[in-house]
PyMOL Python script that loads the backbone (N, CA, C, O; Angstrom):
from pymol import cmd

cmd.read_pdbstr("""\
ATOM      1  N   MET A   1      -5.848   6.916  -5.364  1.00  0.00           N
ATOM      2  CA  MET A   1      -6.619   5.942  -5.392  1.00  0.00           C
ATOM      3  C   MET A   1      -6.230   4.645  -4.611  1.00  0.00           C
ATOM      4  O   MET A   1      -6.980   3.890  -3.993  1.00  0.00           O
ATOM      5  N   PHE A   2      -4.783   4.562  -4.798  1.00  0.00           N
ATOM      6  CA  PHE A   2      -4.296   3.276  -4.056  1.00  0.00           C
ATOM      7  C   PHE A   2      -4.552   3.318  -2.437  1.00  0.00           C
ATOM      8  O   PHE A   2      -4.889   2.332  -1.782  1.00  0.00           O
ATOM      9  N   GLY A   3      -4.346   4.553  -1.940  1.00  0.00           N
ATOM     10  CA  GLY A   3      -4.383   4.745  -0.537  1.00  0.00           C
ATOM     11  C   GLY A   3      -6.048   4.560  -0.087  1.00  0.00           C
ATOM     12  O   GLY A   3      -6.352   3.948   0.937  1.00  0.00           O
ATOM     13  N   SER A   4      -6.823   5.028  -0.779  1.00  0.00           N
ATOM     14  CA  SER A   4      -8.261   4.836  -0.411  1.00  0.00           C
ATOM     15  C   SER A   4      -8.439   3.370  -0.858  1.00  0.00           C
ATOM     16  O   SER A   4      -9.082   2.732  -0.024  1.00  0.00           O
ATOM     17  N   ASN A   5      -8.083   2.703  -1.857  1.00  0.00           N
ATOM     18  CA  ASN A   5      -8.415   1.184  -1.931  1.00  0.00           C
ATOM     19  C   ASN A   5      -7.715   0.420  -0.813  1.00  0.00           C
ATOM     20  O   ASN A   5      -8.255  -0.594  -0.368  1.00  0.00           O
ATOM     21  N   LEU A   6      -6.688   0.792  -0.389  1.00  0.00           N
ATOM     22  CA  LEU A   6      -5.936  -0.022   0.884  1.00  0.00           C
ATOM     23  C   LEU A   6      -6.825   0.312   1.991  1.00  0.00           C
ATOM     24  O   LEU A   6      -7.276  -0.659   2.598  1.00  0.00           O
ATOM     25  N   ARG A   7      -7.213   1.595   2.429  1.00  0.00           N
ATOM     26  CA  ARG A   7      -7.875   1.641   3.591  1.00  0.00           C
ATOM     27  C   ARG A   7      -9.327   0.834   3.658  1.00  0.00           C
ATOM     28  O   ARG A   7      -9.746   0.269   4.668  1.00  0.00           O
ATOM     29  N   ARG A   8     -10.040   0.897   2.314  1.00  0.00           N
ATOM     30  CA  ARG A   8     -11.290   0.294   2.191  1.00  0.00           C
ATOM     31  C   ARG A   8     -11.095  -1.108   2.439  1.00  0.00           C
ATOM     32  O   ARG A   8     -11.736  -1.654   3.336  1.00  0.00           O
ATOM     33  N   ILE A   9     -10.101  -1.878   1.587  1.00  0.00           N
ATOM     34  CA  ILE A   9     -10.102  -3.233   1.930  1.00  0.00           C
ATOM     35  C   ILE A   9      -9.485  -3.624   3.265  1.00  0.00           C
ATOM     36  O   ILE A   9      -9.931  -4.607   3.856  1.00  0.00           O
ATOM     37  N   ARG A  10      -8.391  -2.842   3.822  1.00  0.00           N
ATOM     38  CA  ARG A  10      -8.226  -3.044   5.130  1.00  0.00           C
ATOM     39  C   ARG A  10      -9.274  -3.101   6.163  1.00  0.00           C
ATOM     40  O   ARG A  10      -9.335  -3.961   7.041  1.00  0.00           O
ATOM     41  N   LYS A  11     -10.198  -2.001   5.975  1.00  0.00           N
ATOM     42  CA  LYS A  11     -11.399  -2.154   7.052  1.00  0.00           C
ATOM     43  C   LYS A  11     -12.290  -3.250   6.683  1.00  0.00           C
ATOM     44  O   LYS A  11     -12.966  -3.760   7.576  1.00  0.00           O
ATOM     45  N   GLN A  12     -12.385  -3.701   5.422  1.00  0.00           N
ATOM     46  CA  GLN A  12     -13.185  -4.739   5.134  1.00  0.00           C
ATOM     47  C   GLN A  12     -12.804  -5.880   5.971  1.00  0.00           C
ATOM     48  O   GLN A  12     -13.560  -6.623   6.596  1.00  0.00           O
ATOM     49  N   LYS A  13     -11.620  -5.914   5.903  1.00  0.00           N
ATOM     50  CA  LYS A  13     -10.959  -7.296   6.704  1.00  0.00           C
ATOM     51  C   LYS A  13     -10.723  -7.185   7.958  1.00  0.00           C
ATOM     52  O   LYS A  13      -9.905  -7.910   8.523  1.00  0.00           O
ATOM     53  N   MET A  14     -11.531  -6.093   8.672  1.00  0.00           N
ATOM     54  CA  MET A  14     -11.300  -5.828  10.147  1.00  0.00           C
ATOM     55  C   MET A  14     -10.076  -5.786  10.602  1.00  0.00           C
ATOM     56  O   MET A  14      -9.864  -6.382  11.658  1.00  0.00           O
ATOM     57  N   LEU A  15      -9.004  -5.108   9.965  1.00  0.00           N
ATOM     58  CA  LEU A  15      -7.702  -5.045  10.386  1.00  0.00           C
ATOM     59  C   LEU A  15      -7.417  -3.413  10.741  1.00  0.00           C
ATOM     60  O   LEU A  15      -7.861  -2.493  10.054  1.00  0.00           O
ATOM     61  N   SER A  16      -6.633  -3.252  11.885  1.00  0.00           N
ATOM     62  CA  SER A  16      -6.230  -1.809  12.238  1.00  0.00           C
ATOM     63  C   SER A  16      -4.955  -1.585  11.197  1.00  0.00           C
ATOM     64  O   SER A  16      -4.413  -2.488  10.560  1.00  0.00           O
ATOM     65  N   GLN A  17      -4.663  -0.429  11.173  1.00  0.00           N
ATOM     66  CA  GLN A  17      -3.266  -0.036  10.479  1.00  0.00           C
ATOM     67  C   GLN A  17      -2.238  -0.904  11.319  1.00  0.00           C
ATOM     68  O   GLN A  17      -1.440  -1.513  10.606  1.00  0.00           O
ATOM     69  N   ALA A  18      -2.108  -1.066  12.517  1.00  0.00           N
ATOM     70  CA  ALA A  18      -1.061  -1.572  13.162  1.00  0.00           C
ATOM     71  C   ALA A  18      -0.977  -3.113  12.863  1.00  0.00           C
ATOM     72  O   ALA A  18       0.066  -3.753  12.731  1.00  0.00           O
ATOM     73  N   ASP A  19      -2.457  -3.666  12.766  1.00  0.00           N
ATOM     74  CA  ASP A  19      -2.284  -5.111  12.303  1.00  0.00           C
ATOM     75  C   ASP A  19      -1.653  -5.266  10.984  1.00  0.00           C
ATOM     76  O   ASP A  19      -0.693  -6.002  10.755  1.00  0.00           O
ATOM     77  N   LEU A  20      -2.223  -4.567  10.186  1.00  0.00           N
ATOM     78  CA  LEU A  20      -1.352  -4.587   8.731  1.00  0.00           C
ATOM     79  C   LEU A  20       0.020  -4.618   8.777  1.00  0.00           C
ATOM     80  O   LEU A  20       0.727  -5.465   8.232  1.00  0.00           O
ATOM     81  N   ALA A  21       0.396  -3.666   9.446  1.00  0.00           N
ATOM     82  CA  ALA A  21       1.798  -3.270   9.582  1.00  0.00           C
ATOM     83  C   ALA A  21       2.621  -4.408   9.953  1.00  0.00           C
ATOM     84  O   ALA A  21       3.626  -4.793   9.356  1.00  0.00           O
ATOM     85  N   GLU A  22       2.130  -4.879  10.936  1.00  0.00           N
ATOM     86  CA  GLU A  22       2.738  -6.301  11.574  1.00  0.00           C
ATOM     87  C   GLU A  22       2.995  -7.292  10.700  1.00  0.00           C
ATOM     88  O   GLU A  22       4.043  -7.931  10.602  1.00  0.00           O
ATOM     89  N   LYS A  23       1.743  -7.429   9.896  1.00  0.00           N
ATOM     90  CA  LYS A  23       1.791  -8.446   8.565  1.00  0.00           C
ATOM     91  C   LYS A  23       2.850  -8.252   7.777  1.00  0.00           C
ATOM     92  O   LYS A  23       3.586  -9.209   7.539  1.00  0.00           O
ATOM     93  N   ILE A  24       3.081  -7.153   7.307  1.00  0.00           N
ATOM     94  CA  ILE A  24       3.871  -6.985   6.198  1.00  0.00           C
ATOM     95  C   ILE A  24       5.378  -6.284   6.629  1.00  0.00           C
ATOM     96  O   ILE A  24       6.203  -5.853   5.824  1.00  0.00           O
ATOM     97  N   GLY A  25       5.492  -6.289   7.975  1.00  0.00           N
ATOM     98  CA  GLY A  25       6.864  -5.892   8.372  1.00  0.00           C
ATOM     99  C   GLY A  25       7.202  -4.277   8.356  1.00  0.00           C
ATOM    100  O   GLY A  25       8.330  -3.801   8.227  1.00  0.00           O
ATOM    101  N   LYS A  26       6.088  -3.611   8.503  1.00  0.00           N
ATOM    102  CA  LYS A  26       6.240  -1.968   8.323  1.00  0.00           C
ATOM    103  C   LYS A  26       5.780  -1.321   9.566  1.00  0.00           C
ATOM    104  O   LYS A  26       5.214  -2.026  10.401  1.00  0.00           O
ATOM    105  N   THR A  27       5.929  -0.243   9.756  1.00  0.00           N
ATOM    106  CA  THR A  27       5.286   0.499  11.024  1.00  0.00           C
ATOM    107  C   THR A  27       3.770   0.915  10.749  1.00  0.00           C
ATOM    108  O   THR A  27       3.320   1.060   9.612  1.00  0.00           O
ATOM    109  N   GLN A  28       3.024   1.090  11.938  1.00  0.00           N
ATOM    110  CA  GLN A  28       1.749   1.662  11.582  1.00  0.00           C
ATOM    111  C   GLN A  28       2.001   3.175  10.910  1.00  0.00           C
ATOM    112  O   GLN A  28       1.069   3.408  10.140  1.00  0.00           O
ATOM    113  N   GLN A  29       2.648   3.917  10.941  1.00  0.00           N
ATOM    114  CA  GLN A  29       2.820   5.170  10.577  1.00  0.00           C
ATOM    115  C   GLN A  29       3.020   4.913   9.084  1.00  0.00           C
ATOM    116  O   GLN A  29       2.358   5.591   8.298  1.00  0.00           O
ATOM    117  N   THR A  30       3.842   4.027   8.639  1.00  0.00           N
ATOM    118  CA  THR A  30       3.992   3.866   7.180  1.00  0.00           C
ATOM    119  C   THR A  30       2.732   3.388   6.561  1.00  0.00           C
ATOM    120  O   THR A  30       2.464   3.815   5.438  1.00  0.00           O
ATOM    121  N   VAL A  31       1.916   2.553   7.146  1.00  0.00           N
ATOM    122  CA  VAL A  31       0.634   2.173   6.537  1.00  0.00           C
ATOM    123  C   VAL A  31      -0.217   3.454   6.482  1.00  0.00           C
ATOM    124  O   VAL A  31      -0.909   3.641   5.482  1.00  0.00           O
ATOM    125  N   SER A  32      -0.214   4.316   7.450  1.00  0.00           N
ATOM    126  CA  SER A  32      -0.949   5.539   7.427  1.00  0.00           C
ATOM    127  C   SER A  32      -0.561   6.371   6.291  1.00  0.00           C
ATOM    128  O   SER A  32      -1.445   6.879   5.601  1.00  0.00           O
ATOM    129  N   TRP A  33       0.775   6.576   6.008  1.00  0.00           N
ATOM    130  CA  TRP A  33       1.282   7.179   4.898  1.00  0.00           C
ATOM    131  C   TRP A  33       0.885   6.700   3.651  1.00  0.00           C
ATOM    132  O   TRP A  33       0.611   7.501   2.758  1.00  0.00           O
ATOM    133  N   TYR A  34       0.811   5.335   3.452  1.00  0.00           N
ATOM    134  CA  TYR A  34       0.379   4.715   2.290  1.00  0.00           C
ATOM    135  C   TYR A  34      -1.003   5.226   1.967  1.00  0.00           C
ATOM    136  O   TYR A  34      -1.263   5.743   0.880  1.00  0.00           O
ATOM    137  N   GLU A  35      -1.947   5.059   3.007  1.00  0.00           N
ATOM    138  CA  GLU A  35      -3.237   5.329   3.002  1.00  0.00           C
ATOM    139  C   GLU A  35      -3.623   6.864   2.583  1.00  0.00           C
ATOM    140  O   GLU A  35      -4.498   7.191   1.781  1.00  0.00           O
ATOM    141  N   SER A  36      -2.813   7.665   3.272  1.00  0.00           N
ATOM    142  CA  SER A  36      -2.841   9.333   3.067  1.00  0.00           C
ATOM    143  C   SER A  36      -2.392   9.532   1.333  1.00  0.00           C
ATOM    144  O   SER A  36      -2.936  10.358   0.600  1.00  0.00           O
ATOM    145  N   GLY A  37      -1.523   8.785   0.988  1.00  0.00           N
ATOM    146  CA  GLY A  37      -0.905   9.136  -0.192  1.00  0.00           C
ATOM    147  C   GLY A  37       0.705   9.817  -0.028  1.00  0.00           C
ATOM    148  O   GLY A  37       1.502  10.049  -0.937  1.00  0.00           O
ATOM    149  N   ARG A  38       0.842  10.002   1.172  1.00  0.00           N
ATOM    150  CA  ARG A  38       2.085  10.731   1.607  1.00  0.00           C
ATOM    151  C   ARG A  38       3.421  10.254   0.907  1.00  0.00           C
ATOM    152  O   ARG A  38       4.287  10.971   0.406  1.00  0.00           O
ATOM    153  N   VAL A  39       3.382   8.790   0.995  1.00  0.00           N
ATOM    154  CA  VAL A  39       4.406   7.883   0.251  1.00  0.00           C
ATOM    155  C   VAL A  39       3.638   6.888  -0.533  1.00  0.00           C
ATOM    156  O   VAL A  39       2.414   6.773  -0.475  1.00  0.00           O
ATOM    157  N   TYR A  40       4.407   6.195  -1.249  1.00  0.00           N
ATOM    158  CA  TYR A  40       3.754   4.964  -2.079  1.00  0.00           C
ATOM    159  C   TYR A  40       4.603   3.892  -1.872  1.00  0.00           C
ATOM    160  O   TYR A  40       5.816   4.048  -2.016  1.00  0.00           O
ATOM    161  N   PRO A  41       4.102   2.754  -1.534  1.00  0.00           N
ATOM    162  CA  PRO A  41       4.853   1.490  -1.477  1.00  0.00           C
ATOM    163  C   PRO A  41       5.539   0.975  -2.744  1.00  0.00           C
ATOM    164  O   PRO A  41       5.008   1.059  -3.851  1.00  0.00           O
ATOM    165  N   SER A  42       6.844   0.395  -2.512  1.00  0.00           N
ATOM    166  CA  SER A  42       7.111  -0.361  -4.017  1.00  0.00           C
ATOM    167  C   SER A  42       6.227  -1.521  -4.360  1.00  0.00           C
ATOM    168  O   SER A  42       5.508  -2.122  -3.561  1.00  0.00           O
ATOM    169  N   LEU A  43       6.353  -1.751  -5.559  1.00  0.00           N
ATOM    170  CA  LEU A  43       5.516  -2.794  -6.059  1.00  0.00           C
ATOM    171  C   LEU A  43       5.768  -4.148  -5.004  1.00  0.00           C
ATOM    172  O   LEU A  43       4.880  -4.853  -4.524  1.00  0.00           O
ATOM    173  N   LYS A  44       6.944  -4.258  -4.841  1.00  0.00           N
ATOM    174  CA  LYS A  44       7.268  -5.383  -3.762  1.00  0.00           C
ATOM    175  C   LYS A  44       6.363  -5.419  -2.619  1.00  0.00           C
ATOM    176  O   LYS A  44       5.608  -6.375  -2.435  1.00  0.00           O
ATOM    177  N   VAL A  45       6.415  -4.403  -1.841  1.00  0.00           N
ATOM    178  CA  VAL A  45       5.635  -4.008  -1.032  1.00  0.00           C
ATOM    179  C   VAL A  45       4.139  -4.186  -1.213  1.00  0.00           C
ATOM    180  O   VAL A  45       3.465  -4.661  -0.299  1.00  0.00           O
ATOM    181  N   ILE A  46       3.575  -3.797  -2.428  1.00  0.00           N
ATOM    182  CA  ILE A  46       2.270  -3.930  -2.626  1.00  0.00           C
ATOM    183  C   ILE A  46       1.824  -5.377  -2.829  1.00  0.00           C
ATOM    184  O   ILE A  46       0.730  -5.820  -2.482  1.00  0.00           O
ATOM    185  N   GLU A  47       2.911  -6.139  -3.502  1.00  0.00           N
ATOM    186  CA  GLU A  47       2.488  -7.657  -3.456  1.00  0.00           C
ATOM    187  C   GLU A  47       2.456  -8.199  -1.938  1.00  0.00           C
ATOM    188  O   GLU A  47       1.636  -9.038  -1.563  1.00  0.00           O
ATOM    189  N   ASN A  48       3.265  -7.727  -1.254  1.00  0.00           N
ATOM    190  CA  ASN A  48       3.252  -8.220   0.303  1.00  0.00           C
ATOM    191  C   ASN A  48       1.784  -7.750   0.900  1.00  0.00           C
ATOM    192  O   ASN A  48       1.108  -8.583   1.502  1.00  0.00           O
ATOM    193  N   ILE A  49       1.368  -6.575   0.747  1.00  0.00           N
ATOM    194  CA  ILE A  49       0.142  -6.178   1.132  1.00  0.00           C
ATOM    195  C   ILE A  49      -1.061  -6.881   0.652  1.00  0.00           C
ATOM    196  O   ILE A  49      -1.986  -7.238   1.382  1.00  0.00           O
ATOM    197  N   ALA A  50      -0.992  -7.053  -0.585  1.00  0.00           N
ATOM    198  CA  ALA A  50      -2.172  -7.915  -1.172  1.00  0.00           C
ATOM    199  C   ALA A  50      -2.066  -9.451  -0.602  1.00  0.00           C
ATOM    200  O   ALA A  50      -3.085 -10.132  -0.487  1.00  0.00           O
ATOM    201  N   ARG A  51      -0.999  -9.864  -0.316  1.00  0.00           N
ATOM    202  CA  ARG A  51      -0.894 -11.306   0.295  1.00  0.00           C
ATOM    203  C   ARG A  51      -1.482 -11.340   1.524  1.00  0.00           C
ATOM    204  O   ARG A  51      -2.249 -12.257   1.820  1.00  0.00           O
ATOM    205  N   ALA A  52      -1.180 -10.329   2.383  1.00  0.00           N
ATOM    206  CA  ALA A  52      -1.641 -10.084   3.812  1.00  0.00           C
ATOM    207  C   ALA A  52      -3.072  -9.848   3.860  1.00  0.00           C
ATOM    208  O   ALA A  52      -3.690 -10.264   4.840  1.00  0.00           O
ATOM    209  N   LEU A  53      -3.779  -9.133   2.774  1.00  0.00           N
ATOM    210  CA  LEU A  53      -5.071  -8.889   2.696  1.00  0.00           C
ATOM    211  C   LEU A  53      -5.807 -10.033   1.863  1.00  0.00           C
ATOM    212  O   LEU A  53      -7.027 -10.000   1.701  1.00  0.00           O
ATOM    213  N   ASP A  54      -5.169 -10.838   1.452  1.00  0.00           N
ATOM    214  CA  ASP A  54      -5.898 -11.808   0.554  1.00  0.00           C
ATOM    215  C   ASP A  54      -6.511 -11.315  -0.680  1.00  0.00           C
ATOM    216  O   ASP A  54      -7.510 -11.919  -1.072  1.00  0.00           O
ATOM    217  N   VAL A  55      -6.078 -10.312  -1.363  1.00  0.00           N
ATOM    218  CA  VAL A  55      -6.637  -9.644  -2.632  1.00  0.00           C
ATOM    219  C   VAL A  55      -5.446  -9.727  -3.531  1.00  0.00           C
ATOM    220  O   VAL A  55      -4.305 -10.069  -3.222  1.00  0.00           O
ATOM    221  N   SER A  56      -5.876  -9.380  -4.625  1.00  0.00           N
ATOM    222  CA  SER A  56      -4.811  -9.413  -5.705  1.00  0.00           C
ATOM    223  C   SER A  56      -4.328  -7.829  -5.771  1.00  0.00           C
ATOM    224  O   SER A  56      -5.015  -6.907  -5.332  1.00  0.00           O
ATOM    225  N   ALA A  57      -3.240  -7.697  -6.291  1.00  0.00           N
ATOM    226  CA  ALA A  57      -2.318  -6.342  -6.291  1.00  0.00           C
ATOM    227  C   ALA A  57      -3.214  -5.320  -7.317  1.00  0.00           C
ATOM    228  O   ALA A  57      -3.186  -4.100  -7.161  1.00  0.00           O
ATOM    229  N   ALA A  58      -3.929  -5.910  -8.276  1.00  0.00           N
ATOM    230  CA  ALA A  58      -4.761  -5.392  -8.945  1.00  0.00           C
ATOM    231  C   ALA A  58      -5.665  -4.608  -8.421  1.00  0.00           C
ATOM    232  O   ALA A  58      -5.774  -3.438  -8.787  1.00  0.00           O
ATOM    233  N   GLN A  59      -6.523  -5.214  -7.386  1.00  0.00           N
ATOM    234  CA  GLN A  59      -7.627  -4.697  -6.596  1.00  0.00           C
ATOM    235  C   GLN A  59      -7.005  -3.539  -5.683  1.00  0.00           C
ATOM    236  O   GLN A  59      -7.798  -2.716  -5.226  1.00  0.00           O
ATOM    237  N   LEU A  60      -5.827  -3.430  -5.424  1.00  0.00           N
ATOM    238  CA  LEU A  60      -5.051  -2.511  -4.440  1.00  0.00           C
ATOM    239  C   LEU A  60      -4.914  -1.314  -5.335  1.00  0.00           C
ATOM    240  O   LEU A  60      -5.326  -0.248  -4.876  1.00  0.00           O
ATOM    241  N   ILE A  61      -4.389  -1.324  -6.568  1.00  0.00           N
ATOM    242  CA  ILE A  61      -4.075  -0.205  -7.743  1.00  0.00           C
ATOM    243  C   ILE A  61      -5.195   0.034  -8.628  1.00  0.00           C
ATOM    244  O   ILE A  61      -5.045   0.916  -9.473  1.00  0.00           O
ATOM    245  N   GLU A  62      -6.261  -0.579  -8.585  1.00  0.00           N
ATOM    246  CA  GLU A  62      -7.544  -0.552  -9.236  1.00  0.00           C
ATOM    247  C   GLU A  62      -7.858   1.004  -9.375  1.00  0.00           C
ATOM    248  O   GLU A  62      -7.766   1.653  -8.333  1.00  0.00           O
ATOM    249  N   GLY A  63      -8.195   1.641 -10.469  1.00  0.00           N
ATOM    250  CA  GLY A  63      -8.685   2.969 -10.552  1.00  0.00           C
ATOM    251  C   GLY A  63      -7.614   4.031 -10.191  1.00  0.00           C
ATOM    252  O   GLY A  63      -7.914   5.180  -9.865  1.00  0.00           O
ATOM    253  N   ASN A  64      -6.428   3.597 -10.266  1.00  0.00           N
ATOM    254  CA  ASN A  64      -5.232   4.520  -9.857  1.00  0.00           C
ATOM    255  C   ASN A  64      -5.068   5.268 -11.019  1.00  0.00           C
ATOM    256  O   ASN A  64      -4.883   4.624 -12.052  1.00  0.00           O
ATOM    257  N   ASN A  65      -5.095   6.498 -11.086  1.00  0.00           N
ATOM    258  CA  ASN A  65      -4.918   7.549 -12.238  1.00  0.00           C
ATOM    259  C   ASN A  65      -3.195   7.743 -12.147  1.00  0.00           C
ATOM    260  O   ASN A  65      -2.604   8.130 -13.155  1.00  0.00           O
ATOM    261  N   MET A  66      -2.621   7.522 -11.188  1.00  0.00           N
ATOM    262  CA  MET A  66      -1.213   7.758 -11.345  1.00  0.00           C
ATOM    263  C   MET A  66      -0.328   6.833 -12.371  1.00  0.00           C
ATOM    264  O   MET A  66      -0.560   5.638 -12.549  1.00  0.00           O
ATOM    265  N   ASP A  67       0.617   7.494 -12.953  1.00  0.00           N
ATOM    266  CA  ASP A  67       1.418   6.583 -13.899  1.00  0.00           C
ATOM    267  C   ASP A  67       2.038   5.539 -13.067  1.00  0.00           C
ATOM    268  O   ASP A  67       2.664   5.785 -12.037  1.00  0.00           O
ATOM    269  N   ILE A  68       1.860   4.484 -13.504  1.00  0.00           N
ATOM    270  CA  ILE A  68       2.563   3.165 -12.981  1.00  0.00           C
ATOM    271  C   ILE A  68       4.010   3.463 -12.672  1.00  0.00           C
ATOM    272  O   ILE A  68       4.546   2.820 -11.769  1.00  0.00           O
ATOM    273  N   ASN A  69       4.717   4.407 -13.357  1.00  0.00           N
ATOM    274  CA  ASN A  69       6.157   4.764 -13.103  1.00  0.00           C
ATOM    275  C   ASN A  69       6.346   5.016 -11.657  1.00  0.00           C
ATOM    276  O   ASN A  69       7.369   4.663 -11.070  1.00  0.00           O
ATOM    277  N   GLY A  70       5.328   5.647 -11.063  1.00  0.00           N
ATOM    278  CA  GLY A  70       5.082   6.317  -9.520  1.00  0.00           C
ATOM    279  C   GLY A  70       5.550   5.238  -8.552  1.00  0.00           C
ATOM    280  O   GLY A  70       6.182   5.472  -7.523  1.00  0.00           O
ATOM    281  N   PHE A  71       5.117   3.834  -9.052  1.00  0.00           N
ATOM    282  CA  PHE A  71       5.288   2.705  -8.294  1.00  0.00           C
ATOM    283  C   PHE A  71       6.651   2.088  -8.823  1.00  0.00           C
ATOM    284  O   PHE A  71       6.671   1.838 -10.028  1.00  0.00           O
ATOM    285  N   ARG A  72       7.821   1.800  -8.067  1.00  0.00           N
ATOM    286  CA  ARG A  72       8.863   1.154  -8.591  1.00  0.00           C
ATOM    287  C   ARG A  72       8.885  -0.177  -7.749  1.00  0.00           C
ATOM    288  O   ARG A  72       8.394  -0.200  -6.621  1.00  0.00           O
ATOM    289  N   TYR A  73       9.401  -1.159  -8.260  1.00  0.00           N
ATOM    290  CA  TYR A  73       9.516  -2.543  -7.780  1.00  0.00           C
ATOM    291  C   TYR A  73      10.214  -2.693  -6.361  1.00  0.00           C
ATOM    292  O   TYR A  73       9.727  -3.345  -5.437  1.00  0.00           O
ATOM    293  N   ASP A  74      11.357  -2.038  -6.311  1.00  0.00           N
ATOM    294  CA  ASP A  74      12.184  -2.140  -5.001  1.00  0.00           C
ATOM    295  C   ASP A  74      12.833  -0.885  -4.729  1.00  0.00           C
ATOM    296  O   ASP A  74      14.020  -0.847  -5.052  1.00  0.00           O
ATOM    297  N   CYS A  75      12.303   0.229  -4.172  1.00  0.00           N
ATOM    298  CA  CYS A  75      13.038   1.338  -3.999  1.00  0.00           C
ATOM    299  C   CYS A  75      13.388   1.730  -2.596  1.00  0.00           C
ATOM    300  O   CYS A  75      12.843   1.192  -1.632  1.00  0.00           O
ATOM    301  N   ALA A  76      14.210   2.575  -2.491  1.00  0.00           N
ATOM    302  CA  ALA A  76      14.739   2.796  -0.989  1.00  0.00           C
ATOM    303  C   ALA A  76      13.446   3.493  -0.278  1.00  0.00           C
ATOM    304  O   ALA A  76      12.608   4.136  -0.911  1.00  0.00           O
ATOM    305  N   TYR A  77      13.415   3.315   0.844  1.00  0.00           N
ATOM    306  CA  TYR A  77      12.373   3.678   1.833  1.00  0.00           C
ATOM    307  C   TYR A  77      12.643   5.237   2.139  1.00  0.00           C
ATOM    308  O   TYR A  77      13.761   5.693   2.381  1.00  0.00           O
ATOM    309  N   PRO A  78      11.536   5.934   2.097  1.00  0.00           N
ATOM    310  CA  PRO A  78      10.362   5.850   1.543  1.00  0.00           C
ATOM    311  C   PRO A  78      10.241   6.067   0.090  1.00  0.00           C
ATOM    312  O   PRO A  78      10.947   6.929  -0.433  1.00  0.00           O
ATOM    313  N   CYS A  79       9.418   5.373  -0.612  1.00  0.00           N
ATOM    314  CA  CYS A  79       9.046   5.705  -2.159  1.00  0.00           C
ATOM    315  C   CYS A  79       8.153   7.010  -1.906  1.00  0.00           C
ATOM    316  O   CYS A  79       7.135   6.951  -1.216  1.00  0.00           O
ATOM    317  N   THR A  80       8.618   8.243  -2.534  1.00  0.00           N
ATOM    318  CA  THR A  80       7.728   9.230  -2.735  1.00  0.00           C
ATOM    319  C   THR A  80       7.269   9.450  -3.986  1.00  0.00           C
ATOM    320  O   THR A  80       8.016   9.171  -4.924  1.00  0.00           O
ATOM    321  N   PRO A  81       6.129   9.920  -4.207  1.00  0.00           N
ATOM    322  CA  PRO A  81       5.633  10.142  -5.628  1.00  0.00           C
ATOM    323  C   PRO A  81       6.517  10.806  -6.735  1.00  0.00           C
ATOM    324  O   PRO A  81       6.946  11.958  -6.672  1.00  0.00           O
ATOM    325  N   GLY A  82       6.712  10.004  -7.664  1.00  0.00           N
ATOM    326  CA  GLY A  82       7.479  10.810  -8.745  1.00  0.00           C
ATOM    327  C   GLY A  82       9.111  10.980  -8.565  1.00  0.00           C
ATOM    328  O   GLY A  82       9.843  11.685  -9.260  1.00  0.00           O
ATOM    329  N   LYS A  83       9.495  10.128  -7.420  1.00  0.00           N
ATOM    330  CA  LYS A  83      10.931  10.690  -7.084  1.00  0.00           C
ATOM    331  C   LYS A  83      11.710   9.178  -7.142  1.00  0.00           C
ATOM    332  O   LYS A  83      12.920   9.099  -6.931  1.00  0.00           O
TER     333      LYS A  83
END
""", "prot")
cmd.dss("prot")
cmd.show_as("cartoon", "prot")
cmd.util.cbc("prot")
cmd.orient("prot")
């Protein structure tokens, strides 16, 4: 759900993956992985994404069925689900 929320909000803000990546200091590929659920951002990165999109972190993770433990505050890149 995080990935689909991220994609929906990013598109509403009329930003490309590359635009968002530049704002948060990540690559376009990383943003793509976040949106697909291949990797999860740390909570620190979620905060940065929320600021870049001018939304709350809660809006990004809203409806997320994944255990919050899947998101860590500051993990080594990449944060993979459940690791």
